Each structure stands twice: as C-alpha cells, then as structure tokens.
C-alpha positions as CSV (number, residue, x, y, z in Angstrom):
1,M,-1.6,-6.4,21.9
2,S,-5.5,-5.8,22.0
3,G,-6.4,-1.4,21.9
4,T,-10.0,-2.5,22.6
5,L,-12.0,-2.3,26.3
6,S,-14.3,-4.0,26.4
7,E,-17.6,-2.8,27.5
8,A,-17.7,-3.9,31.6
9,Q,-14.0,-2.7,31.6
10,F,-16.1,1.1,30.5
11,I,-18.1,1.2,33.0
12,S,-15.8,0.9,35.9
13,Q,-12.8,3.2,34.2
14,C,-16.1,5.9,34.4
15,R,-17.0,5.0,37.7
16,S,-13.8,5.3,39.0
17,L,-12.7,8.8,36.4
18,V,-16.2,10.4,37.9
19,E,-15.6,9.0,41.5
20,L,-12.2,11.1,41.0
21,S,-13.4,14.2,39.4
22,E,-16.1,14.9,42.0
23,K,-13.1,14.7,44.2
24,I,-10.8,17.0,42.7
25,H,-14.4,19.3,41.2
26,D,-13.6,18.3,37.8
27,G,-17.4,18.2,36.8
28,W,-17.0,14.6,35.0
29,E,-20.6,13.6,35.2
30,L,-22.4,9.7,35.2
31,R,-25.2,9.0,32.9
32,H,-27.5,6.0,32.4
33,N,-29.9,6.2,29.2
34,L,-32.0,3.1,28.8
35,G,-29.1,1.0,30.7
36,D,-26.4,2.0,28.9
37,V,-23.9,4.5,30.9
38,F,-21.8,6.9,30.0
39,I,-20.1,9.9,31.2
40,V,-20.3,13.9,30.6
41,K,-18.6,17.0,31.1
42,K,-19.8,20.7,30.5
43,C,-17.6,23.8,30.2
44,K,-16.3,26.9,29.5
45,I,-14.5,27.8,26.8
46,P,-12.6,30.9,26.0
47,F,-13.4,31.7,21.9
48,S,-9.7,33.2,21.6
49,E,-7.8,35.4,18.5
50,D,-6.3,32.7,17.3
51,L,-9.8,30.6,17.0
52,Q,-11.9,33.1,15.3
53,A,-8.8,33.7,12.7
54,N,-9.3,30.3,11.9
55,I,-13.1,30.7,11.3
56,I,-12.8,33.7,9.1
57,S,-9.7,31.5,6.7
58,S,-12.0,28.8,6.6
59,S,-14.8,31.2,4.7
60,E,-12.4,32.0,2.1
61,E,-13.1,30.6,-0.9
62,E,-10.9,29.5,-4.0
63,E,-12.2,30.5,-7.3
64,K,-10.2,29.4,-10.0
65,G,-8.8,32.1,-12.7
66,E,-7.5,31.6,-16.3
67,E,-4.8,33.8,-14.9
68,G,-2.2,31.9,-15.6
69,G,-3.5,29.1,-14.3
70,V,-3.5,30.6,-10.5
71,G,-6.6,30.5,-8.5
72,V,-8.4,33.1,-7.0
73,M,-8.2,33.9,-3.2
74,V,-11.7,35.9,-2.5
75,Q,-12.4,36.5,1.1
76,E,-16.0,36.1,2.4
77,E,-15.7,37.6,6.4
78,D,-19.3,37.2,8.0
79,D,-18.8,39.2,11.3
80,S,-22.1,36.7,13.2
81,C,-19.0,33.6,13.3
82,V,-16.2,36.2,14.3
83,P,-17.9,37.3,18.7
84,S,-15.9,39.3,20.7
85,S,-12.5,38.7,22.1
86,T,-13.4,37.9,25.6
87,S,-17.2,35.5,23.8
88,M,-17.5,32.1,25.6
89,L,-18.4,28.8,24.3
90,T,-20.1,26.4,26.2
91,V,-19.2,22.9,25.2
92,E,-20.2,19.0,26.3
93,Y,-18.6,16.3,25.5
94,H,-19.5,13.1,26.1
95,V,-17.8,9.4,26.4
96,V,-19.8,7.0,24.9
97,Y,-18.9,3.3,24.8
98,S,-19.1,2.0,21.0
99,P,-19.8,-1.6,21.2
100,A,-18.3,-1.8,17.7
101,Y,-15.6,-0.7,17.5
102,Q,-15.5,-2.2,20.9
103,V,-13.7,1.9,22.3
104,P,-14.7,4.5,23.6
105,T,-16.0,7.8,21.4
106,L,-16.9,11.1,22.2
107,Y,-19.1,13.0,21.3
108,C,-19.2,17.0,21.7
109,N,-21.3,19.4,21.4
110,A,-20.6,23.2,21.5
111,W,-22.7,26.7,21.3
112,H,-21.6,30.8,21.2
113,D,-22.8,32.4,24.6
114,T,-25.6,34.2,22.3
115,G,-27.0,29.7,22.4
116,A,-25.9,28.7,18.9
117,L,-24.9,26.5,18.0
118,L,-21.3,26.3,16.5
119,T,-21.8,25.3,12.5
120,T,-19.7,22.7,11.1
121,E,-17.2,25.0,9.4
122,E,-16.7,26.7,12.9
123,M,-16.1,23.0,14.5
124,W,-13.8,22.2,12.0
125,C,-12.3,25.1,13.4
126,F,-12.6,24.5,16.9
127,A,-11.0,21.0,16.6
128,Q,-7.5,20.6,16.8
129,P,-6.6,16.7,15.2
130,S,-2.7,15.5,15.1
131,A,-1.1,15.8,12.6
132,A,-2.7,12.9,10.8
133,Q,-5.1,13.0,10.3
134,D,-7.7,15.3,8.8
135,K,-10.6,17.0,10.3
136,Y,-13.1,17.0,7.6
137,S,-13.1,13.0,8.2
138,Y,-12.7,13.0,11.8
139,V,-14.6,15.3,14.0
140,T,-18.4,14.4,11.3
141,Q,-21.4,15.1,12.9
142,V,-23.7,11.7,13.5
143,D,-26.6,11.4,16.0
144,H,-26.1,10.6,19.6
145,P,-26.2,7.1,19.9
146,L,-28.3,6.8,23.3
147,L,-29.7,10.6,22.7
148,G,-30.5,10.7,19.1
149,R,-29.8,13.9,18.9
150,P,-26.8,16.2,16.2
151,F,-23.6,16.0,18.7
152,Y,-19.6,15.9,16.2
153,Q,-18.5,12.7,17.3
154,L,-15.0,12.1,16.7
155,H,-14.6,8.8,15.0
156,P,-13.9,5.9,16.6
157,C,-12.6,4.0,13.6
158,H,-8.0,5.1,14.5
159,T,-8.5,4.0,18.6
160,E,-8.1,0.8,19.0
161,Q,-4.8,0.4,17.2
162,L,-3.4,4.0,18.7
163,M,-4.3,3.0,22.4
164,G,-2.6,-0.5,21.5
165,Q,0.4,0.8,20.9
166,V,-0.2,2.8,23.6
167,L,-1.1,0.3,26.0
168,G,-0.2,-3.2,24.6
169,T,-2.4,-5.6,26.4
170,N,-2.7,-3.6,29.6
171,T,-5.9,-1.9,30.3
172,H,-6.2,-0.3,33.7
173,K,-5.7,3.3,32.3
174,Y,-7.7,2.9,29.1
175,L,-9.9,5.3,30.0
176,V,-7.4,8.9,31.1
177,S,-5.2,7.5,28.3
178,W,-7.5,7.5,25.1
179,L,-9.3,10.9,26.8
180,S,-5.8,12.1,26.9
181,S,-4.7,11.6,23.7
182,F,-7.5,12.2,22.1
183,G,-10.1,14.8,24.3
184,K,-6.7,17.5,23.3
185,D,-8.3,17.1,19.3
186,V,-11.3,19.2,20.9
187,R,-9.9,21.2,23.4
188,L,-10.2,19.1,26.1
189,S,-7.8,18.7,29.1
190,L,-7.4,16.5,31.9
191,S,-6.2,17.5,34.9
192,N,-3.0,15.2,36.1
193,E,-4.2,14.0,38.9
194,Y,-5.8,11.9,36.5
195,G,-3.0,9.9,35.8
196,F,-2.8,8.2,39.6
197,L,-6.4,6.7,38.6
C-alpha cells in the first residue's frame, strides 16, 4: 500500500492536469526551472467575514492573571489586518515534487489587493487544515525549493500515509486525488471535471 509517486508519474500527471485545465479554462500552468517541472495556479479569493473574524481572534493575546487562577483575555485589534468586506486575496499555488518524500508538495503565497503579503498569522487563519492537523506545524513558511523565495508549505510528512489509504497501489489519479484532499486546506478548490482524467 504505497502512497508515493515517482517523479516521472508526477510530471506525466501534471501535464495531463494542465491539458485539461486549458480546455476548461481553470488557470493551471506547467512551469520549468533548471530541469524541474512544477505546476502553478493563480486566482482571486474573496476575503470573507469568517476569515476576517479568525484574524481578529488570532490577534488576541492571553495574559495570565492571578484572579482566581483564570487568564484574562486582552484583544488587540489591528485594523490593518481587517480589510473591507469586498477585499480580495490573490493566491498563487505551486505544486512541486518532493524527491525526499516522493510525493507532491503544495506551496502557496497570498496577498491583499494592496499588494501586501499575508502575515504568518493571517496565513494560519487562511489555512483550514483538517481537524487532525495542527495548522501551526502543518503550514510553515519555507524557501520554495525551486525558486528560492519564501512560500508557505503544506508539510508533506503525512501525505504518503494518507494517499496509501486513499489509493492503495493505484496511482493513476494520484495528483487529482491529492489536490482534492490537501488543496482544500488552503482554500484551493478543484473542478469536478478533473475526476475524468
């Protein structure tokens, strides 16, 4: 029950995904960097009220008080983190092959319509990991392995185990199944049409 993917399988499935993306106008592009192949999608996502509320609550700090042994919550609102309700985020997703884990890895960056990148706290609020994941260790800022710039990474350490359970040894639809499973953690939706690959 292997949950890994060879680099050749990864490249082949990336090409198939991009071909279908071009037909349905979904925005995935194939990129090359010094012999490495990866796929990229850039899209706009509304900065919704629930995300704004999460960012406000994440800026709260708990100060330990001695009053009955109960902590006192002090809310420090930073209005610069809460754009208007019509604000849009631009999100760029990169899917890169990890030779160490032998699985795809999802990287993303997001920025406000002002051009300012999301802070780490905002990215943690933007991310919606499954209940079993700790967003603080699951979504981390690292250098993009091919571009050398800071990106947020969904850590691939549990990918092999999950994909082994989902697909067994059938890797035919690995990339689409993986994107459907992990993409939602950073608000990446995948059209149902990819199920026909």
